[in-house]
C-alpha positions as CSV (number, residue, x, y, z in Angstrom):
1,M,104.8,126.7,8.2
2,A,102.4,128.1,11.5
3,D,100.2,125.0,10.1
4,K,103.2,122.9,10.5
5,T,104.0,124.5,14.5
6,V,100.6,124.0,15.7
7,T,100.0,120.4,14.6
8,T,103.0,119.4,16.2
9,S,102.2,121.5,18.9
10,I,98.6,118.9,19.2
11,V,100.3,115.7,18.6
12,V,102.6,116.1,21.3
13,A,99.6,117.3,24.1
14,V,98.1,114.5,22.3
15,I,100.6,111.8,23.6
16,A,101.1,113.7,26.6
17,V,97.1,113.6,27.2
18,I,97.9,109.5,26.8
19,I,101.0,109.0,28.7
20,A,99.1,111.0,31.6
21,V,96.2,109.2,31.9
22,A,97.8,105.5,31.7
23,Y,100.2,107.0,34.5
24,F,97.3,107.6,37.1
25,S,94.5,105.0,35.8
26,G,98.2,102.8,36.7
27,A,98.5,101.1,33.7
28,A,101.6,102.1,33.4
29,D,103.0,101.1,36.8
30,P,104.5,97.0,35.5
31,L,105.8,99.0,32.5
32,I,106.8,101.8,35.1
33,K,108.4,98.8,37.3
34,R,109.9,96.7,35.0
35,L,112.3,100.0,33.9
36,M,112.6,100.6,37.9
37,K,114.5,97.4,38.2
38,F,116.8,97.8,35.2
39,Y,117.6,100.6,35.9
40,F,118.2,100.1,39.6
41,K,120.3,96.5,38.4
42,G,122.1,99.0,35.8
43,K,122.9,101.0,38.9
44,A,123.8,98.5,41.0
45,K,126.4,97.1,38.4
46,A,128.0,100.2,37.8
47,E,128.7,101.0,40.9
48,E,130.1,97.7,41.7
49,K,132.4,98.4,38.3
50,A,133.3,101.4,40.2
51,L,134.4,100.0,43.1
52,E,137.0,97.5,41.0
53,T,138.4,100.1,39.2
54,M,138.9,101.7,43.1
55,G,139.8,98.0,43.8
56,E,138.1,97.6,46.9
57,N,134.5,95.7,47.2
58,K,130.6,97.0,48.8
59,A,131.7,95.0,52.4
60,S,135.6,96.9,52.4
61,Y,134.6,100.0,51.4
62,F,131.3,100.6,53.8
63,V,133.5,99.1,56.5
64,K,136.1,102.1,55.8
65,G,133.8,104.6,55.2
66,N,132.2,104.3,58.4
67,I,135.6,103.8,60.7
68,K,137.2,107.1,59.2
69,D,133.8,109.6,59.2
70,A,133.4,108.5,63.0
71,K,135.5,111.2,64.2
72,I,136.5,109.7,68.0
73,T,138.3,113.5,68.4
74,D,140.1,116.9,67.3
75,D,143.6,114.7,68.4
76,K,145.8,113.9,65.2
77,N,147.3,110.9,66.6
78,V,143.5,109.2,67.6
79,N,142.6,110.3,63.9
80,E,145.8,108.7,62.5
81,L,144.9,105.4,63.9
82,Q,141.9,105.8,63.0
83,G,142.7,105.9,58.8
84,G,144.7,103.1,59.6
85,I,142.5,101.2,62.1
86,A,139.3,101.4,59.2
87,E,142.9,100.7,56.6
88,G,143.2,97.4,57.8
89,V,139.5,96.3,59.0
90,G,138.9,97.5,56.1
91,G,141.5,95.4,53.6
92,G,140.6,92.9,56.0
93,V,137.2,91.9,53.7
94,N,138.6,92.8,50.7
95,N,138.4,89.5,49.2
96,P,136.2,86.9,47.9
97,L,134.7,86.3,51.5
98,G,133.9,90.2,51.5
99,K,132.6,90.5,48.5
100,N,129.5,87.6,49.3
101,L,129.2,89.4,52.5
102,G,129.0,92.9,51.0
103,E,126.9,90.7,48.1
104,G,124.3,88.9,51.3
105,L,123.9,92.3,52.8
106,D,122.5,93.9,49.5
107,K,120.4,91.7,49.3
108,V,118.9,91.3,53.0
109,V,118.9,95.0,53.1
110,R,117.3,95.8,49.2
111,G,114.1,92.5,49.4
């Protein structure tokens, strides 16, 4: 039992050292770059699916959120008006044109 534990510990330590050397020498950079592209593409698809489920697109969600969050005053009536404007403007870009606008701006931001 002890021999198995020691052997497993040595194997894990050797693997950790190999990974550390590959990481710090830069040998793992292409792999890490591919993994990060895969991760961010998956994240973008998940965000798009979540927005689609909510009946939004990137542009409409962005516009609604920014207009609603920019509180001008503590007056309830003004806040309700601002919320209505946010829904109206956000709803105005909740169409294929708004979807293309959101995707285009996303590409500009992400490069």
